[in-house]
N, C-alpha and C positions, 0 to 999 in steps of 0.2 A: 504493500501499500505507500503510496508516495504522500510522503509527509509536509510538504513543501509546495507552496505556489512561490517560484523563487522571481519570476520576473517583477520588479519594482524598478522605478526611476532612480539613477544614480543620485539625483538631488536629496531623494527622500533618506537614501543611505548615508549621504554626508551632511544633510544640514538638520536632519531632526535626530541625528544619534552622536554627533561627535563634537558638540560645542566644547571648547577647550582642551581639545587633545594636544595642541601647541603646547599649553601652558605646563603640562605635566604628562608624562607617559602613563596611559591608562591599562591596565592590564588586568585581562578576564581568562579566567579559567574556564574551560568548557570538558565536562565529564559525560560523555554519551557513548554507548558501547557501539551503536549502529554508525558504520563508518561513513556512509552516505549522508546522516543528518549531521556528524561529527565535521565533516571536513566542508559541507554546506555552509554550516554556522559560520566556521572558522572562516572560510573565503570573505564573507559578506564582512565580517568584524574586521578582518586585516585590510580588506579594500578599503574600509572606513577609517584606518590609521591606527587602528589600537594593536596593543601587542597581545599576542593570543597564545596560551599554552592549552594542549589537548590530552585527555587520556581516557582509556576505553575500559577502564576497570577500577573498581574502589580501592584496592589496595595501593595502586599508583597514584590516585588522586589524593589519598592519605599521605602519601609521601612529599606530595606537593604542596598541599596545605600546609606543613610544618616547614617546608625549606622557601616558601615565596609569602609575599605580602600581596593578594589579589584585590582590586577594587570591585570586582563583581566575580559570583561563581555562577555558572549555569549549568545544571544539577539533574541529572537524570533518576529516577527511582531504581530502576530494574538493571541492576548492574550486577557483573560476575564479581566474586569476592564480597567485599562490604558493600550493602547496598545503600542507596541513598539516602533513606531516612537515617541510617547510622552514621553516614559521613556528616550529616549534616549535625548530628548531636555532636561529633568530635570538633568539628569547626567551630561549633558555638562554645566549647570550653577554651578556645585561645583568639576568637576574631569574632568581631560583631560585622565583618564583610558582607553586604547585600546578597542574598542566595535567590535564584531565580530556580523554581524547578520546574522541570519540563518532563512529560511524561505519557505514556498511553493509558494509565491508570486515570480514567474519569470518574471513579467512584467517591462518595463524600467522605468514607473513611480515610482513604489515602489522603485527602485533600486535608482533612481535618488533623491528620497526624502530621503532616508537613508543617503547617501553621503552628501547631503545638511546639515543634520542635523548631520555633522560630524561623520558619522560610519568609521571605519578605514577599513573593508573587508566586503564583501557580501556573501553569500553563499545561492544557494538554494537546496531544498530538490526535488529529492533523492540525497542522496551525500553518498560517504565513509567514514568512521570513519579516515581513512588515510588522507584524503584531507581536514576533519576538523583539525585534527592535526597537520598537515603541515601548514594550515593558522595561526591557534593558536601559533604555535611555530614561525613564522615571526614576527608576532605581538608584542609577548613578546621579540624578539631578537630587534626589531625596537626602542623598549621602554629601551632597556639596561638592561632588567631584566636576560634572559638569559645570560652565560657566555660560553666561548669557552673552560674553563678549570674548573674542580671540585675539591676542595681543603678540607683535612681531616687533620688538622696537618701540618707535614712535607711532607704527601702524594700528589702529585697532579696529577690527570687522566685527559687525554685529550680524550674525547669519539669520536671525528673524526677522529682519527690516532690510536688508542687504545694503546697510548703510556702511560706509569706511571713513575713517578720519586718519589723518596723518599729522603729528603734532598738534592736534586738537582742531585742526581745519578739515571741514566736511573735503570728499572727494565725491564726486558724482562718477559712477561708475555703472554700465550695463549689467545685465544679469550676468553676462557671460565674462565679462571682465573680472565681476565679483567672483565668478565660480572659478578661474584660473587663480586668481592671487589668493583665495582661501585653500584653495587646492596646494599651492606652493608653500604657505604656511602650514599648513598640516604635516608636509612631508619637509620642514624645513631642512632637515639634515641630508636631502636626497635630491640627486638630479632625476627630473622627469622629463621624458623624450615626448616631441611633439606627437608621434603617433600615441601614446598611453595620456598626455592631455586631451586630444582630440577624441579617444576612445570615452574617456571618462565623462567630459563635460557636453559633449555631443552626441554621444552614444554609438553604439555599434552599427546602427542604421544609417548613419548619416552618410550622404552623398558626395560632400563636398572634399577637398582635399586638405592637407596639412597646412596649407598656405593660411587658413583662416586663423590658426593658432598663431602665427607669426604676425599676422595684422593685429590680432588683439594684444599680443604681447607689446607691439610698438604703442599701441593707445595706450596702455598702462602706464608704459615707462614716460609718455608724452604727460600724463594726468598725474603722477606721483612726484611729490617734491623730491625725492632723492632718487636715485638709480640702484633700488636693492634687486631687481631683477639680473641676474649675472646669465649670460650665455655661455655654455660649455659646448666646445665646437664638437659637432659629431655626435654629442650627446642628447643635448636640450637645455633646459632652463632650472635654475635653483635660486633661491635667496642666499643674498651677502649675508655675512654676519652682522650682527646688531652694531657693533663697532666699527665696520667699515662703510655706516651710511654717512654719506656726505651731504 
């Protein structure tokens, strides 16, 4: 049985889910024994800019609980070895990390047990990626991890309103220009290729060429008071370090 409707817009994945990623690295642990579900969830989270660890059984998850500090745990109940309920009990002995339970068990007994063990939310399969991301976003927001603004040096982006400021001065950006700048800030330590930007911003079905990326990058540079977008010849674009702003 297919558990996901995986076709969602890129903007949904980025803007409803990753506010504040550039402020701190958000680490998420996905514990799920079904490889397809585990890898699908991981792919969307990684694509949104998160650091994601995964494991397929309860014993491995237990080790990761004690060796790492996560901002969110997405936890299945029916696992080989230690099951999700027992894992949650162990986690609560040492951490108050938000836990989102995801399971095929839709009976009241298991849901009540999960909340009794201090789960923060509970979603049953089948579900859409959109719903999972929305619930994860809500938990991260309540815990204070997600912010309403994203900062890079003097640059501040407001994903909810598509507003941008540099040094306290408003910058009028088109939605595509904002999308590109936001993606660069999200991946501030990486070089993003023109092809990658084209796919993530315009989508897989876009008929135009990579030249549209170059045009929008040029417009961004014209609008920004400082040249913080650097071209890496033959590779793509990245943001310069904060101390390099001029």
